[in-house]
C-alpha atoms as a printed R data frame, in Angstrom:
    type eleno elety resid chain resno       x       y       z
1   ATOM     1    CA   MET     A     1  39.397 -26.288   9.315
2   ATOM     2    CA   PRO     A     2  35.772 -27.255  10.580
3   ATOM     3    CA   ALA     A     3  34.079 -24.593  12.096
4   ATOM     4    CA   ASP     A     4  33.485 -24.799  15.928
5   ATOM     5    CA   ILE     A     5  29.958 -22.849  16.100
6   ATOM     6    CA   ILE     A     6  27.624 -22.040  13.169
7   ATOM     7    CA   VAL     A     7  25.135 -19.047  13.356
8   ATOM     8    CA   THR     A     8  22.319 -19.413  11.495
9   ATOM     9    CA   ALA     A     9  19.688 -16.470  13.032
10  ATOM    10    CA   THR     A    10  19.937 -13.497  11.091
11  ATOM    11    CA   GLY     A    11  18.540 -11.423  14.012
12  ATOM    12    CA   LEU     A    12  16.740  -9.191  11.228
13  ATOM    13    CA   LYS     A    13  13.978  -7.233  12.462
14  ATOM    14    CA   LEU     A    14  11.582  -5.782   9.558
15  ATOM    15    CA   ALA     A    15  10.238  -2.001  10.378
16  ATOM    16    CA   VAL     A    16   7.065  -0.629   8.659
17  ATOM    17    CA   MET     A    17   8.039   1.949   6.684
18  ATOM    18    CA   GLY     A    18  10.963   2.151   8.409
19  ATOM    19    CA   GLY     A    19   9.534   3.022  11.681
20  ATOM    20    CA   VAL     A    20   8.441   6.250  10.837
21  ATOM    21    CA   THR     A    21   5.172   7.714  12.452
22  ATOM    22    CA   PHE     A    22   2.432   8.551  10.133
23  ATOM    23    CA   THR     A    23  -0.574  10.747  10.851
24  ATOM    24    CA   VAL     A    24  -3.769  11.742   9.463
25  ATOM    25    CA   ASP     A    25  -5.801  14.427  10.757
26  ATOM    26    CA   GLY     A    26  -3.805  14.276  13.800
27  ATOM    27    CA   LYS     A    27  -4.656  10.729  14.327
28  ATOM    28    CA   ARG     A    28  -1.694   7.990  14.040
29  ATOM    29    CA   VAL     A    29  -2.141   5.786  11.244
30  ATOM    30    CA   ASN     A    30  -1.858   1.837  12.732
31  ATOM    31    CA   PHE     A    31  -0.720   0.108   9.364
32  ATOM    32    CA   PRO     A    32  -2.233  -3.474  10.752
33  ATOM    33    CA   ASP     A    33  -5.399  -1.556  10.303
34  ATOM    34    CA   THR     A    34  -5.340  -0.855   7.198
35  ATOM    35    CA   THR     A    35  -5.714  -2.833   3.978
36  ATOM    36    CA   ILE     A    36  -3.097  -2.684   1.009
37  ATOM    37    CA   TYR     A    37  -4.487  -1.179  -2.188
38  ATOM    38    CA   LYS     A    38  -2.651  -2.330  -5.388
39  ATOM    39    CA   GLY     A    39   0.070  -3.217  -3.287
40  ATOM    40    CA   MET     A    40   1.467   0.531  -3.209
41  ATOM    41    CA   MET     A    41  -1.284   2.412  -1.022
42  ATOM    42    CA   PHE     A    42  -3.219   1.965   2.191
43  ATOM    43    CA   SER     A    43  -6.751   2.251   2.655
44  ATOM    44    CA   ASP     A    44  -7.804   5.743   4.558
45  ATOM    45    CA   VAL     A    45  -4.070   7.112   4.211
46  ATOM    46    CA   PRO     A    46  -3.879   9.777   1.599
47  ATOM    47    CA   ASN     A    47  -1.035  10.469  -0.774
48  ATOM    48    CA   LEU     A    48   1.095   7.618   0.514
49  ATOM    49    CA   VAL     A    49   2.977   5.351  -1.611
50  ATOM    50    CA   GLN     A    50   5.480   2.717  -0.914
51  ATOM    51    CA   THR     A    51   7.504   0.192  -2.912
52  ATOM    52    CA   PHE     A    52   7.516  -3.283  -1.900
53  ATOM    53    CA   GLY     A    53   8.694  -5.667  -4.617
54  ATOM    54    CA   TYR     A    54   8.360  -9.016  -5.519
55  ATOM    55    CA   ILE     A    55   9.364 -11.722  -3.075
56  ATOM    56    CA   ASN     A    56   9.092 -14.587  -5.904
57  ATOM    57    CA   ALA     A    57  10.824 -12.450  -8.936
58  ATOM    58    CA   SER     A    58  13.078  -9.354  -9.746
59  ATOM    59    CA   TRP     A    59  12.414  -6.946  -7.042
60  ATOM    60    CA   THR     A    60  12.583  -4.078  -9.926
61  ATOM    61    CA   LEU     A    61   9.711  -5.666 -11.647
62  ATOM    62    CA   ARG     A    62   7.459  -4.480  -9.413
63  ATOM    63    CA   ALA     A    63   9.143  -1.310  -8.468
64  ATOM    64    CA   ASP     A    64   9.176  -0.242 -12.007
65  ATOM    65    CA   LEU     A    65   5.423  -1.087 -11.763
66  ATOM    66    CA   THR     A    66   4.927   1.129  -9.004
67  ATOM    67    CA   ALA     A    67   6.874   4.017 -10.413
68  ATOM    68    CA   ARG     A    68   4.965   3.802 -13.562
69  ATOM    69    CA   TYR     A    69   1.180   4.291 -12.049
70  ATOM    70    CA   VAL     A    70   2.559   6.775  -9.405
71  ATOM    71    CA   CYS     A    71   3.373   8.810 -12.706
72  ATOM    72    CA   ARG     A    72  -0.220   8.335 -14.219
73  ATOM    73    CA   LEU     A    73  -1.929   9.136 -11.080
74  ATOM    74    CA   LEU     A    74   0.266  12.438 -10.372
75  ATOM    75    CA   ASN     A    75  -0.410  13.297 -14.002
76  ATOM    76    CA   ARG     A    76  -4.104  13.232 -13.838
77  ATOM    77    CA   MET     A    77  -4.108  14.562 -10.501
78  ATOM    78    CA   ALA     A    78  -2.531  17.833 -12.168
79  ATOM    79    CA   ALA     A    79  -4.737  17.390 -15.371
80  ATOM    80    CA   THR     A    80  -7.835  17.597 -12.811
81  ATOM    81    CA   GLY     A    81  -6.592  20.104 -10.274
82  ATOM    82    CA   MET     A    82  -6.912  17.468  -7.308
83  ATOM    83    CA   ARG     A    83  -4.413  17.501  -4.787
84  ATOM    84    CA   GLN     A    84  -5.144  14.367  -2.801
85  ATOM    85    CA   CYS     A    85  -5.814  10.456  -3.349
86  ATOM    86    CA   THR     A    86  -6.972   8.324  -1.099
87  ATOM    87    CA   PRO     A    87  -7.812   4.775  -1.202
88  ATOM    88    CA   ARG     A    88 -11.325   3.643   0.256
89  ATOM    89    CA   LEU     A    89 -12.842   0.674   0.798
90  ATOM    90    CA   ARG     A    90 -16.551   0.204  -0.504
91  ATOM    91    CA   GLN     A    91 -19.128  -0.670   1.212
92  ATOM    92    CA   GLU     A    92 -18.886  -4.253  -0.991
93  ATOM    93    CA   ASP     A    93 -15.364  -4.358   0.444
94  ATOM    94    CA   ARG     A    94 -15.632  -3.808   4.183
95  ATOM    95    CA   ASN     A    95 -16.502  -7.106   5.438
96  ATOM    96    CA   MET     A    96 -13.965  -8.792   2.919
97  ATOM    97    CA   PRO     A    97 -11.768 -11.527   4.737
98  ATOM    98    CA   ARG     A    98  -8.391 -10.032   5.629
99  ATOM    99    CA   ARG     A    99  -5.483 -12.181   4.944
100 ATOM   100    CA   PRO     A   100  -1.818 -11.559   5.900
101 ATOM   101    CA   TRP     A   101   0.106  -9.032   4.068
102 ATOM   102    CA   ILE     A   102   2.233 -11.461   2.216
103 ATOM   103    CA   ASP     A   103   0.899 -15.299   1.804
104 ATOM   104    CA   ASP     A   104   3.545 -18.280   1.417
105 ATOM   105    CA   PHE     A   105   6.459 -16.890   2.703
106 ATOM   106    CA   SER     A   106   8.053 -19.077   5.369
107 ATOM   107    CA   SER     A   107  11.075 -16.912   6.424
108 ATOM   108    CA   GLY     A   108  10.756 -16.400   9.886
109 ATOM   109    CA   TYR     A   109  12.059 -12.716   9.851
110 ATOM   110    CA   MET     A   110   8.601 -12.200   7.515
111 ATOM   111    CA   GLN     A   111   6.360 -14.325   9.832
112 ATOM   112    CA   ARG     A   112   7.731 -12.657  13.329
113 ATOM   113    CA   SER     A   113   6.691  -9.165  11.547
114 ATOM   114    CA   MET     A   114   3.443  -9.955   9.516
115 ATOM   115    CA   HIS     A   115   1.520  -8.716  12.546
116 ATOM   116    CA   LEU     A   116   2.876  -5.409  12.197
117 ATOM   117    CA   PHE     A   117   2.096  -5.060   8.112
118 ATOM   118    CA   PRO     A   118  -1.400  -3.725   6.666
119 ATOM   119    CA   LYS     A   119  -3.572  -6.717   5.725
120 ATOM   120    CA   GLN     A   120  -4.601  -7.608   2.427
121 ATOM   121    CA   GLY     A   121  -7.882  -8.848   1.173
122 ATOM   122    CA   ASP     A   122  -9.530 -11.501  -0.916
123 ATOM   123    CA   ARG     A   123 -10.406  -9.593  -4.111
124 ATOM   124    CA   HIS     A   124  -8.718  -7.199  -6.380
125 ATOM   125    CA   PRO     A   125  -7.600  -4.000  -5.856
126 ATOM   126    CA   TRP     A   126  -7.267  -5.221  -2.430
127 ATOM   127    CA   ARG     A   127  -4.963  -8.266  -3.232
128 ATOM   128    CA   HIS     A   128  -1.186  -8.021  -2.988
129 ATOM   129    CA   ALA     A   129  -0.652 -10.923  -5.374
130 ATOM   130    CA   GLN     A   130   3.009 -10.803  -5.826
131 ATOM   131    CA   ASP     A   131   1.973 -11.886  -9.223
132 ATOM   132    CA   TYR     A   132   3.513  -9.757 -12.021
133 ATOM   133    CA   ALA     A   133   1.398 -10.226 -15.230
134 ATOM   134    CA   SER     A   134  -1.776  -9.358 -12.369
135 ATOM   135    CA   ASP     A   135  -0.131  -6.150 -11.597
136 ATOM   136    CA   LYS     A   136   0.657  -5.393 -14.647
137 ATOM   137    CA   LYS     A   137  -2.720  -5.550 -15.705
138 ATOM   138    CA   LEU     A   138  -4.132  -3.872 -12.537
139 ATOM   139    CA   THR     A   139  -1.825  -1.049 -12.298
140 ATOM   140    CA   ARG     A   140  -2.761  -0.337 -15.825
141 ATOM   141    CA   ARG     A   141  -6.691   0.198 -15.077
142 ATOM   142    CA   PRO     A   142  -8.221   3.614 -15.222
143 ATOM   143    CA   ILE     A   143  -6.959   5.595 -11.756
144 ATOM   144    CA   GLU     A   144 -10.078   6.774 -11.290
145 ATOM   145    CA   ASP     A   145 -11.570   2.879 -10.064
146 ATOM   146    CA   GLY     A   146 -14.416   4.035  -7.336
147 ATOM   147    CA   VAL     A   147 -11.665   2.668  -4.758
148 ATOM   148    CA   LEU     A   148  -9.038   5.491  -5.074
149 ATOM   149    CA   MET     A   149 -11.000   8.808  -4.523
150 ATOM   150    CA   LEU     A   150  -9.413  12.062  -5.762
151 ATOM   151    CA   ASP     A   151 -10.360  15.539  -4.112
152 ATOM   152    CA   ASN     A   152  -8.973  18.829  -3.575
153 ATOM   153    CA   PRO     A   153  -9.979  19.367   0.257
154 ATOM   154    CA   GLY     A   154  -7.941  22.872   0.529
155 ATOM   155    CA   VAL     A   155 -10.498  23.951  -2.299
156 ATOM   156    CA   ILE     A   156 -13.563  22.380  -0.370
157 ATOM   157    CA   GLN     A   157 -12.366  24.126   3.176
158 ATOM   158    CA   SER     A   158 -12.072  27.128   1.661
159 ATOM   159    CA   LEU     A   159 -15.277  27.455   0.121
160 ATOM   160    CA   GLU     A   160 -17.262  26.158   3.478
161 ATOM   161    CA   LYS     A   161 -15.551  29.010   5.109
162 ATOM   162    CA   ARG     A   162 -16.971  31.537   2.367
163 ATOM   163    CA   VAL     A   163 -20.287  30.193   2.751
164 ATOM   164    CA   ALA     A   164 -20.307  30.124   6.427
């Protein structure tokens, strides 16, 4: 029997981080103002990792890379007594061109939502390349790369109070 009508719209609306509001030091995080770090963390947002798989390969390939990196990061933090990790733009990264979070994906639901997502830069570790081989190399590099800052703010604040 022939169809009377075919609906081609999905109506899907993406929500960054599931629509949860995040704050850092009492200030709301506006994800479009952040830059994605290694495809999993956000500039100036401490201790937050998200998993977003590949759009051009198996989702779990990227999820596995992210999980392995986070385990390495947590182990490094434990070994050094650090409680906070925060990706920070270096001076040479501050004026780099920003691009949409994901390039070259024409699906309407993605295009309608790109303005809500973090941006990516034009160089590593600020690229969101959607490239397994590149990401595998990037996530195996040393944790302390001059971009991801590890610190222990509770200890620093405690020492400052003792000195004052």
